[in-house]
Chimera marker file (.cmm) of the C-alpha trace (Angstrom):
<marker_set name="trace">
<marker id="1" x="-41.517" y="45.555" z="1.762" r="1" g="1" b="0" radius="0.5"/>
<marker id="2" x="-38.134" y="44.421" z="2.966" r="1" g="1" b="0" radius="0.5"/>
<marker id="3" x="-36.422" y="45.901" z="5.965" r="1" g="1" b="0" radius="0.5"/>
<marker id="4" x="-32.699" y="46.615" z="5.753" r="1" g="1" b="0" radius="0.5"/>
<marker id="5" x="-30.675" y="45.469" z="8.706" r="1" g="1" b="0" radius="0.5"/>
<marker id="6" x="-28.642" y="48.180" z="10.378" r="1" g="1" b="0" radius="0.5"/>
<marker id="7" x="-24.893" y="48.217" z="9.860" r="1" g="1" b="0" radius="0.5"/>
<marker id="8" x="-22.361" y="48.091" z="12.680" r="1" g="1" b="0" radius="0.5"/>
<marker id="9" x="-22.819" y="50.702" z="15.339" r="1" g="1" b="0" radius="0.5"/>
<marker id="10" x="-20.618" y="53.753" z="15.325" r="1" g="1" b="0" radius="0.5"/>
<marker id="11" x="-18.920" y="54.703" z="18.607" r="1" g="1" b="0" radius="0.5"/>
<marker id="12" x="-20.842" y="57.953" z="18.314" r="1" g="1" b="0" radius="0.5"/>
<marker id="13" x="-24.140" y="56.114" z="17.907" r="1" g="1" b="0" radius="0.5"/>
<marker id="14" x="-26.000" y="55.169" z="14.766" r="1" g="1" b="0" radius="0.5"/>
<marker id="15" x="-24.787" y="53.172" z="11.776" r="1" g="1" b="0" radius="0.5"/>
<marker id="16" x="-20.991" y="53.328" z="11.316" r="1" g="1" b="0" radius="0.5"/>
<marker id="17" x="-21.429" y="52.957" z="7.555" r="1" g="1" b="0" radius="0.5"/>
<marker id="18" x="-24.207" y="55.544" z="7.198" r="1" g="1" b="0" radius="0.5"/>
<marker id="19" x="-23.210" y="58.270" z="4.799" r="1" g="1" b="0" radius="0.5"/>
<marker id="20" x="-20.304" y="56.278" z="3.325" r="1" g="1" b="0" radius="0.5"/>
<marker id="21" x="-20.073" y="55.765" z="-0.410" r="1" g="1" b="0" radius="0.5"/>
<marker id="22" x="-21.392" y="52.432" z="-1.642" r="1" g="1" b="0" radius="0.5"/>
<marker id="23" x="-18.707" y="49.752" z="-1.427" r="1" g="1" b="0" radius="0.5"/>
<marker id="24" x="-16.778" y="51.488" z="1.356" r="1" g="1" b="0" radius="0.5"/>
<marker id="25" x="-17.752" y="48.843" z="3.916" r="1" g="1" b="0" radius="0.5"/>
<marker id="26" x="-16.373" y="46.197" z="1.553" r="1" g="1" b="0" radius="0.5"/>
<marker id="27" x="-13.110" y="48.133" z="1.292" r="1" g="1" b="0" radius="0.5"/>
<marker id="28" x="-12.855" y="48.340" z="5.082" r="1" g="1" b="0" radius="0.5"/>
<marker id="29" x="-13.326" y="44.563" z="5.345" r="1" g="1" b="0" radius="0.5"/>
<marker id="30" x="-10.771" y="43.978" z="2.578" r="1" g="1" b="0" radius="0.5"/>
<marker id="31" x="-8.205" y="46.157" z="4.315" r="1" g="1" b="0" radius="0.5"/>
<marker id="32" x="-8.581" y="44.329" z="7.623" r="1" g="1" b="0" radius="0.5"/>
<marker id="33" x="-8.431" y="40.945" z="5.826" r="1" g="1" b="0" radius="0.5"/>
<marker id="34" x="-5.378" y="42.207" z="3.966" r="1" g="1" b="0" radius="0.5"/>
<marker id="35" x="-3.722" y="43.260" z="7.236" r="1" g="1" b="0" radius="0.5"/>
<marker id="36" x="-4.460" y="39.844" z="8.756" r="1" g="1" b="0" radius="0.5"/>
<marker id="37" x="-3.037" y="38.172" z="5.662" r="1" g="1" b="0" radius="0.5"/>
<marker id="38" x="0.130" y="40.286" z="5.882" r="1" g="1" b="0" radius="0.5"/>
<marker id="39" x="0.503" y="39.370" z="9.555" r="1" g="1" b="0" radius="0.5"/>
<marker id="40" x="0.130" y="35.642" z="8.757" r="1" g="1" b="0" radius="0.5"/>
<marker id="41" x="2.810" y="35.978" z="6.057" r="1" g="1" b="0" radius="0.5"/>
<marker id="42" x="5.114" y="37.710" z="8.554" r="1" g="1" b="0" radius="0.5"/>
<marker id="43" x="4.580" y="34.934" z="11.118" r="1" g="1" b="0" radius="0.5"/>
<marker id="44" x="5.233" y="32.217" z="8.527" r="1" g="1" b="0" radius="0.5"/>
<marker id="45" x="8.281" y="34.089" z="7.213" r="1" g="1" b="0" radius="0.5"/>
<marker id="46" x="9.764" y="34.366" z="10.703" r="1" g="1" b="0" radius="0.5"/>
<marker id="47" x="9.061" y="30.672" z="11.358" r="1" g="1" b="0" radius="0.5"/>
<marker id="48" x="10.779" y="29.709" z="8.107" r="1" g="1" b="0" radius="0.5"/>
<marker id="49" x="13.824" y="31.933" z="8.773" r="1" g="1" b="0" radius="0.5"/>
<marker id="50" x="14.233" y="30.726" z="12.342" r="1" g="1" b="0" radius="0.5"/>
<marker id="51" x="13.285" y="27.043" z="12.203" r="1" g="1" b="0" radius="0.5"/>
<marker id="52" x="13.389" y="25.746" z="8.651" r="1" g="1" b="0" radius="0.5"/>
<marker id="53" x="15.775" y="27.678" z="6.392" r="1" g="1" b="0" radius="0.5"/>
<marker id="54" x="19.015" y="26.881" z="8.254" r="1" g="1" b="0" radius="0.5"/>
<marker id="55" x="18.435" y="23.122" z="7.936" r="1" g="1" b="0" radius="0.5"/>
<marker id="56" x="16.983" y="23.188" z="4.426" r="1" g="1" b="0" radius="0.5"/>
<marker id="57" x="19.754" y="25.420" z="3.068" r="1" g="1" b="0" radius="0.5"/>
<marker id="58" x="22.367" y="22.904" z="4.219" r="1" g="1" b="0" radius="0.5"/>
<marker id="59" x="20.247" y="20.005" z="2.937" r="1" g="1" b="0" radius="0.5"/>
<marker id="60" x="19.985" y="21.547" z="-0.534" r="1" g="1" b="0" radius="0.5"/>
<marker id="61" x="23.742" y="22.172" z="-0.582" r="1" g="1" b="0" radius="0.5"/>
<marker id="62" x="24.335" y="18.555" z="0.440" r="1" g="1" b="0" radius="0.5"/>
<marker id="63" x="22.052" y="17.302" z="-2.341" r="1" g="1" b="0" radius="0.5"/>
<marker id="64" x="23.772" y="19.533" z="-4.870" r="1" g="1" b="0" radius="0.5"/>
<marker id="65" x="27.205" y="18.217" z="-3.888" r="1" g="1" b="0" radius="0.5"/>
<marker id="66" x="26.207" y="14.548" z="-3.636" r="1" g="1" b="0" radius="0.5"/>
<marker id="67" x="23.579" y="14.400" z="-6.425" r="1" g="1" b="0" radius="0.5"/>
<marker id="68" x="22.058" y="11.140" z="-5.154" r="1" g="1" b="0" radius="0.5"/>
<marker id="69" x="19.836" y="9.132" z="-7.484" r="1" g="1" b="0" radius="0.5"/>
<marker id="70" x="17.389" y="8.452" z="-4.622" r="1" g="1" b="0" radius="0.5"/>
<marker id="71" x="16.714" y="11.949" z="-3.333" r="1" g="1" b="0" radius="0.5"/>
<marker id="72" x="14.102" y="10.884" z="-0.765" r="1" g="1" b="0" radius="0.5"/>
<marker id="73" x="16.460" y="8.322" z="0.789" r="1" g="1" b="0" radius="0.5"/>
<marker id="74" x="19.317" y="10.835" z="0.937" r="1" g="1" b="0" radius="0.5"/>
<marker id="75" x="17.088" y="13.550" z="2.427" r="1" g="1" b="0" radius="0.5"/>
<marker id="76" x="15.944" y="11.094" z="5.098" r="1" g="1" b="0" radius="0.5"/>
<marker id="77" x="19.509" y="10.092" z="5.928" r="1" g="1" b="0" radius="0.5"/>
<marker id="78" x="20.652" y="13.716" z="6.067" r="1" g="1" b="0" radius="0.5"/>
<marker id="79" x="17.758" y="14.864" z="8.281" r="1" g="1" b="0" radius="0.5"/>
<marker id="80" x="18.196" y="11.884" z="10.610" r="1" g="1" b="0" radius="0.5"/>
<marker id="81" x="21.830" y="12.962" z="10.916" r="1" g="1" b="0" radius="0.5"/>
<marker id="82" x="20.719" y="16.506" z="11.763" r="1" g="1" b="0" radius="0.5"/>
<marker id="83" x="18.356" y="15.156" z="14.402" r="1" g="1" b="0" radius="0.5"/>
<marker id="84" x="21.027" y="12.861" z="15.875" r="1" g="1" b="0" radius="0.5"/>
<marker id="85" x="23.865" y="15.377" z="15.590" r="1" g="1" b="0" radius="0.5"/>
<marker id="86" x="25.872" y="13.244" z="13.149" r="1" g="1" b="0" radius="0.5"/>
<marker id="87" x="25.541" y="15.213" z="9.920" r="1" g="1" b="0" radius="0.5"/>
<marker id="88" x="28.901" y="15.560" z="8.167" r="1" g="1" b="0" radius="0.5"/>
<marker id="89" x="30.195" y="19.018" z="7.344" r="1" g="1" b="0" radius="0.5"/>
<marker id="90" x="29.580" y="19.901" z="3.718" r="1" g="1" b="0" radius="0.5"/>
<marker id="91" x="32.657" y="20.866" z="1.766" r="1" g="1" b="0" radius="0.5"/>
<marker id="92" x="31.677" y="23.075" z="-1.139" r="1" g="1" b="0" radius="0.5"/>
<marker id="93" x="33.988" y="25.536" z="-2.809" r="1" g="1" b="0" radius="0.5"/>
<marker id="94" x="32.441" y="28.971" z="-2.276" r="1" g="1" b="0" radius="0.5"/>
<marker id="95" x="33.874" y="30.058" z="-5.626" r="1" g="1" b="0" radius="0.5"/>
<marker id="96" x="32.194" y="27.169" z="-7.470" r="1" g="1" b="0" radius="0.5"/>
<marker id="97" x="29.486" y="28.277" z="-9.844" r="1" g="1" b="0" radius="0.5"/>
<marker id="98" x="26.268" y="26.326" z="-10.179" r="1" g="1" b="0" radius="0.5"/>
<marker id="99" x="26.285" y="24.661" z="-13.600" r="1" g="1" b="0" radius="0.5"/>
<marker id="100" x="23.439" y="24.025" z="-16.018" r="1" g="1" b="0" radius="0.5"/>
<marker id="101" x="23.647" y="20.354" z="-15.035" r="1" g="1" b="0" radius="0.5"/>
<marker id="102" x="23.302" y="21.319" z="-11.360" r="1" g="1" b="0" radius="0.5"/>
<marker id="103" x="20.233" y="23.410" z="-12.114" r="1" g="1" b="0" radius="0.5"/>
<marker id="104" x="18.696" y="20.664" z="-14.227" r="1" g="1" b="0" radius="0.5"/>
<marker id="105" x="19.295" y="18.081" z="-11.481" r="1" g="1" b="0" radius="0.5"/>
<marker id="106" x="17.764" y="20.337" z="-8.829" r="1" g="1" b="0" radius="0.5"/>
<marker id="107" x="14.741" y="21.191" z="-10.983" r="1" g="1" b="0" radius="0.5"/>
<marker id="108" x="14.121" y="17.602" z="-12.043" r="1" g="1" b="0" radius="0.5"/>
<marker id="109" x="14.980" y="15.596" z="-8.933" r="1" g="1" b="0" radius="0.5"/>
<marker id="110" x="14.902" y="17.873" z="-5.889" r="1" g="1" b="0" radius="0.5"/>
<marker id="111" x="12.495" y="20.752" z="-6.438" r="1" g="1" b="0" radius="0.5"/>
<marker id="112" x="9.231" y="18.774" z="-6.762" r="1" g="1" b="0" radius="0.5"/>
<marker id="113" x="9.857" y="16.833" z="-3.542" r="1" g="1" b="0" radius="0.5"/>
<marker id="114" x="11.216" y="19.813" z="-1.626" r="1" g="1" b="0" radius="0.5"/>
<marker id="115" x="8.305" y="22.020" z="-2.723" r="1" g="1" b="0" radius="0.5"/>
<marker id="116" x="5.737" y="19.488" z="-1.501" r="1" g="1" b="0" radius="0.5"/>
<marker id="117" x="7.602" y="19.003" z="1.775" r="1" g="1" b="0" radius="0.5"/>
<marker id="118" x="7.972" y="22.722" z="2.468" r="1" g="1" b="0" radius="0.5"/>
<marker id="119" x="4.310" y="23.365" z="1.616" r="1" g="1" b="0" radius="0.5"/>
<marker id="120" x="3.290" y="20.868" z="4.285" r="1" g="1" b="0" radius="0.5"/>
<marker id="121" x="5.818" y="22.265" z="6.764" r="1" g="1" b="0" radius="0.5"/>
<marker id="122" x="4.421" y="25.778" z="6.244" r="1" g="1" b="0" radius="0.5"/>
<marker id="123" x="0.858" y="24.507" z="6.602" r="1" g="1" b="0" radius="0.5"/>
<marker id="124" x="1.591" y="22.555" z="9.812" r="1" g="1" b="0" radius="0.5"/>
<marker id="125" x="4.317" y="24.794" z="11.300" r="1" g="1" b="0" radius="0.5"/>
<marker id="126" x="5.524" y="21.997" z="13.587" r="1" g="1" b="0" radius="0.5"/>
<marker id="127" x="7.663" y="22.789" z="16.626" r="1" g="1" b="0" radius="0.5"/>
<marker id="128" x="10.175" y="20.204" z="15.423" r="1" g="1" b="0" radius="0.5"/>
<marker id="129" x="10.394" y="20.691" z="11.638" r="1" g="1" b="0" radius="0.5"/>
<marker id="130" x="13.227" y="18.159" z="11.276" r="1" g="1" b="0" radius="0.5"/>
<marker id="131" x="11.186" y="15.410" z="12.942" r="1" g="1" b="0" radius="0.5"/>
<marker id="132" x="8.129" y="16.413" z="10.907" r="1" g="1" b="0" radius="0.5"/>
<marker id="133" x="10.189" y="16.274" z="7.698" r="1" g="1" b="0" radius="0.5"/>
<marker id="134" x="11.593" y="12.856" z="8.592" r="1" g="1" b="0" radius="0.5"/>
<marker id="135" x="8.108" y="11.462" z="9.200" r="1" g="1" b="0" radius="0.5"/>
<marker id="136" x="6.816" y="13.113" z="6.024" r="1" g="1" b="0" radius="0.5"/>
<marker id="137" x="9.625" y="11.692" z="3.872" r="1" g="1" b="0" radius="0.5"/>
<marker id="138" x="9.343" y="8.243" z="5.500" r="1" g="1" b="0" radius="0.5"/>
<marker id="139" x="5.631" y="8.165" z="4.667" r="1" g="1" b="0" radius="0.5"/>
<marker id="140" x="6.471" y="8.935" z="1.031" r="1" g="1" b="0" radius="0.5"/>
<marker id="141" x="8.853" y="5.963" z="0.881" r="1" g="1" b="0" radius="0.5"/>
<marker id="142" x="6.296" y="3.526" z="2.321" r="1" g="1" b="0" radius="0.5"/>
<link id1="1" id2="2" r="1" g="1" b="0" radius="0.2"/>
<link id1="2" id2="3" r="1" g="1" b="0" radius="0.2"/>
<link id1="3" id2="4" r="1" g="1" b="0" radius="0.2"/>
<link id1="4" id2="5" r="1" g="1" b="0" radius="0.2"/>
<link id1="5" id2="6" r="1" g="1" b="0" radius="0.2"/>
<link id1="6" id2="7" r="1" g="1" b="0" radius="0.2"/>
<link id1="7" id2="8" r="1" g="1" b="0" radius="0.2"/>
<link id1="8" id2="9" r="1" g="1" b="0" radius="0.2"/>
<link id1="9" id2="10" r="1" g="1" b="0" radius="0.2"/>
<link id1="10" id2="11" r="1" g="1" b="0" radius="0.2"/>
<link id1="11" id2="12" r="1" g="1" b="0" radius="0.2"/>
<link id1="12" id2="13" r="1" g="1" b="0" radius="0.2"/>
<link id1="13" id2="14" r="1" g="1" b="0" radius="0.2"/>
<link id1="14" id2="15" r="1" g="1" b="0" radius="0.2"/>
<link id1="15" id2="16" r="1" g="1" b="0" radius="0.2"/>
<link id1="16" id2="17" r="1" g="1" b="0" radius="0.2"/>
<link id1="17" id2="18" r="1" g="1" b="0" radius="0.2"/>
<link id1="18" id2="19" r="1" g="1" b="0" radius="0.2"/>
<link id1="19" id2="20" r="1" g="1" b="0" radius="0.2"/>
<link id1="20" id2="21" r="1" g="1" b="0" radius="0.2"/>
<link id1="21" id2="22" r="1" g="1" b="0" radius="0.2"/>
<link id1="22" id2="23" r="1" g="1" b="0" radius="0.2"/>
<link id1="23" id2="24" r="1" g="1" b="0" radius="0.2"/>
<link id1="24" id2="25" r="1" g="1" b="0" radius="0.2"/>
<link id1="25" id2="26" r="1" g="1" b="0" radius="0.2"/>
<link id1="26" id2="27" r="1" g="1" b="0" radius="0.2"/>
<link id1="27" id2="28" r="1" g="1" b="0" radius="0.2"/>
<link id1="28" id2="29" r="1" g="1" b="0" radius="0.2"/>
<link id1="29" id2="30" r="1" g="1" b="0" radius="0.2"/>
<link id1="30" id2="31" r="1" g="1" b="0" radius="0.2"/>
<link id1="31" id2="32" r="1" g="1" b="0" radius="0.2"/>
<link id1="32" id2="33" r="1" g="1" b="0" radius="0.2"/>
<link id1="33" id2="34" r="1" g="1" b="0" radius="0.2"/>
<link id1="34" id2="35" r="1" g="1" b="0" radius="0.2"/>
<link id1="35" id2="36" r="1" g="1" b="0" radius="0.2"/>
<link id1="36" id2="37" r="1" g="1" b="0" radius="0.2"/>
<link id1="37" id2="38" r="1" g="1" b="0" radius="0.2"/>
<link id1="38" id2="39" r="1" g="1" b="0" radius="0.2"/>
<link id1="39" id2="40" r="1" g="1" b="0" radius="0.2"/>
<link id1="40" id2="41" r="1" g="1" b="0" radius="0.2"/>
<link id1="41" id2="42" r="1" g="1" b="0" radius="0.2"/>
<link id1="42" id2="43" r="1" g="1" b="0" radius="0.2"/>
<link id1="43" id2="44" r="1" g="1" b="0" radius="0.2"/>
<link id1="44" id2="45" r="1" g="1" b="0" radius="0.2"/>
<link id1="45" id2="46" r="1" g="1" b="0" radius="0.2"/>
<link id1="46" id2="47" r="1" g="1" b="0" radius="0.2"/>
<link id1="47" id2="48" r="1" g="1" b="0" radius="0.2"/>
<link id1="48" id2="49" r="1" g="1" b="0" radius="0.2"/>
<link id1="49" id2="50" r="1" g="1" b="0" radius="0.2"/>
<link id1="50" id2="51" r="1" g="1" b="0" radius="0.2"/>
<link id1="51" id2="52" r="1" g="1" b="0" radius="0.2"/>
<link id1="52" id2="53" r="1" g="1" b="0" radius="0.2"/>
<link id1="53" id2="54" r="1" g="1" b="0" radius="0.2"/>
<link id1="54" id2="55" r="1" g="1" b="0" radius="0.2"/>
<link id1="55" id2="56" r="1" g="1" b="0" radius="0.2"/>
<link id1="56" id2="57" r="1" g="1" b="0" radius="0.2"/>
<link id1="57" id2="58" r="1" g="1" b="0" radius="0.2"/>
<link id1="58" id2="59" r="1" g="1" b="0" radius="0.2"/>
<link id1="59" id2="60" r="1" g="1" b="0" radius="0.2"/>
<link id1="60" id2="61" r="1" g="1" b="0" radius="0.2"/>
<link id1="61" id2="62" r="1" g="1" b="0" radius="0.2"/>
<link id1="62" id2="63" r="1" g="1" b="0" radius="0.2"/>
<link id1="63" id2="64" r="1" g="1" b="0" radius="0.2"/>
<link id1="64" id2="65" r="1" g="1" b="0" radius="0.2"/>
<link id1="65" id2="66" r="1" g="1" b="0" radius="0.2"/>
<link id1="66" id2="67" r="1" g="1" b="0" radius="0.2"/>
<link id1="67" id2="68" r="1" g="1" b="0" radius="0.2"/>
<link id1="68" id2="69" r="1" g="1" b="0" radius="0.2"/>
<link id1="69" id2="70" r="1" g="1" b="0" radius="0.2"/>
<link id1="70" id2="71" r="1" g="1" b="0" radius="0.2"/>
<link id1="71" id2="72" r="1" g="1" b="0" radius="0.2"/>
<link id1="72" id2="73" r="1" g="1" b="0" radius="0.2"/>
<link id1="73" id2="74" r="1" g="1" b="0" radius="0.2"/>
<link id1="74" id2="75" r="1" g="1" b="0" radius="0.2"/>
<link id1="75" id2="76" r="1" g="1" b="0" radius="0.2"/>
<link id1="76" id2="77" r="1" g="1" b="0" radius="0.2"/>
<link id1="77" id2="78" r="1" g="1" b="0" radius="0.2"/>
<link id1="78" id2="79" r="1" g="1" b="0" radius="0.2"/>
<link id1="79" id2="80" r="1" g="1" b="0" radius="0.2"/>
<link id1="80" id2="81" r="1" g="1" b="0" radius="0.2"/>
<link id1="81" id2="82" r="1" g="1" b="0" radius="0.2"/>
<link id1="82" id2="83" r="1" g="1" b="0" radius="0.2"/>
<link id1="83" id2="84" r="1" g="1" b="0" radius="0.2"/>
<link id1="84" id2="85" r="1" g="1" b="0" radius="0.2"/>
<link id1="85" id2="86" r="1" g="1" b="0" radius="0.2"/>
<link id1="86" id2="87" r="1" g="1" b="0" radius="0.2"/>
<link id1="87" id2="88" r="1" g="1" b="0" radius="0.2"/>
<link id1="88" id2="89" r="1" g="1" b="0" radius="0.2"/>
<link id1="89" id2="90" r="1" g="1" b="0" radius="0.2"/>
<link id1="90" id2="91" r="1" g="1" b="0" radius="0.2"/>
<link id1="91" id2="92" r="1" g="1" b="0" radius="0.2"/>
<link id1="92" id2="93" r="1" g="1" b="0" radius="0.2"/>
<link id1="93" id2="94" r="1" g="1" b="0" radius="0.2"/>
<link id1="94" id2="95" r="1" g="1" b="0" radius="0.2"/>
<link id1="95" id2="96" r="1" g="1" b="0" radius="0.2"/>
<link id1="96" id2="97" r="1" g="1" b="0" radius="0.2"/>
<link id1="97" id2="98" r="1" g="1" b="0" radius="0.2"/>
<link id1="98" id2="99" r="1" g="1" b="0" radius="0.2"/>
<link id1="99" id2="100" r="1" g="1" b="0" radius="0.2"/>
<link id1="100" id2="101" r="1" g="1" b="0" radius="0.2"/>
<link id1="101" id2="102" r="1" g="1" b="0" radius="0.2"/>
<link id1="102" id2="103" r="1" g="1" b="0" radius="0.2"/>
<link id1="103" id2="104" r="1" g="1" b="0" radius="0.2"/>
<link id1="104" id2="105" r="1" g="1" b="0" radius="0.2"/>
<link id1="105" id2="106" r="1" g="1" b="0" radius="0.2"/>
<link id1="106" id2="107" r="1" g="1" b="0" radius="0.2"/>
<link id1="107" id2="108" r="1" g="1" b="0" radius="0.2"/>
<link id1="108" id2="109" r="1" g="1" b="0" radius="0.2"/>
<link id1="109" id2="110" r="1" g="1" b="0" radius="0.2"/>
<link id1="110" id2="111" r="1" g="1" b="0" radius="0.2"/>
<link id1="111" id2="112" r="1" g="1" b="0" radius="0.2"/>
<link id1="112" id2="113" r="1" g="1" b="0" radius="0.2"/>
<link id1="113" id2="114" r="1" g="1" b="0" radius="0.2"/>
<link id1="114" id2="115" r="1" g="1" b="0" radius="0.2"/>
<link id1="115" id2="116" r="1" g="1" b="0" radius="0.2"/>
<link id1="116" id2="117" r="1" g="1" b="0" radius="0.2"/>
<link id1="117" id2="118" r="1" g="1" b="0" radius="0.2"/>
<link id1="118" id2="119" r="1" g="1" b="0" radius="0.2"/>
<link id1="119" id2="120" r="1" g="1" b="0" radius="0.2"/>
<link id1="120" id2="121" r="1" g="1" b="0" radius="0.2"/>
<link id1="121" id2="122" r="1" g="1" b="0" radius="0.2"/>
<link id1="122" id2="123" r="1" g="1" b="0" radius="0.2"/>
<link id1="123" id2="124" r="1" g="1" b="0" radius="0.2"/>
<link id1="124" id2="125" r="1" g="1" b="0" radius="0.2"/>
<link id1="125" id2="126" r="1" g="1" b="0" radius="0.2"/>
<link id1="126" id2="127" r="1" g="1" b="0" radius="0.2"/>
<link id1="127" id2="128" r="1" g="1" b="0" radius="0.2"/>
<link id1="128" id2="129" r="1" g="1" b="0" radius="0.2"/>
<link id1="129" id2="130" r="1" g="1" b="0" radius="0.2"/>
<link id1="130" id2="131" r="1" g="1" b="0" radius="0.2"/>
<link id1="131" id2="132" r="1" g="1" b="0" radius="0.2"/>
<link id1="132" id2="133" r="1" g="1" b="0" radius="0.2"/>
<link id1="133" id2="134" r="1" g="1" b="0" radius="0.2"/>
<link id1="134" id2="135" r="1" g="1" b="0" radius="0.2"/>
<link id1="135" id2="136" r="1" g="1" b="0" radius="0.2"/>
<link id1="136" id2="137" r="1" g="1" b="0" radius="0.2"/>
<link id1="137" id2="138" r="1" g="1" b="0" radius="0.2"/>
<link id1="138" id2="139" r="1" g="1" b="0" radius="0.2"/>
<link id1="139" id2="140" r="1" g="1" b="0" radius="0.2"/>
<link id1="140" id2="141" r="1" g="1" b="0" radius="0.2"/>
<link id1="141" id2="142" r="1" g="1" b="0" radius="0.2"/>
</marker_set>
């Protein structure tokens, strides 16, 4: 004969899951895991909005205007300028529409690198995302 282990204790005494439909305990665990997951997403979202998006938005605009052939080199130069306070102001006509060529360039040359970089930034959540990005890009050029 096997002996079932008791479930978690109820504040009123006894098994907190006693009398619940089968699978209810799993649903309770899922809900708390889901709440924790939502909280992590909120924390990451706030980190991105506060620390990463302002720099990356300007970087992407810079790349779109300049369309360098060596994206990694240009990203490094731009981010070093951000770090050192020497980044030039980007002049882009706010009425300018993004062309098919712009989209193709971004998808082909920028998106793969930027996606990998941002994935690692999100994973690490460094206090200095610009310095982290510079080191990350420099290691890719080595």
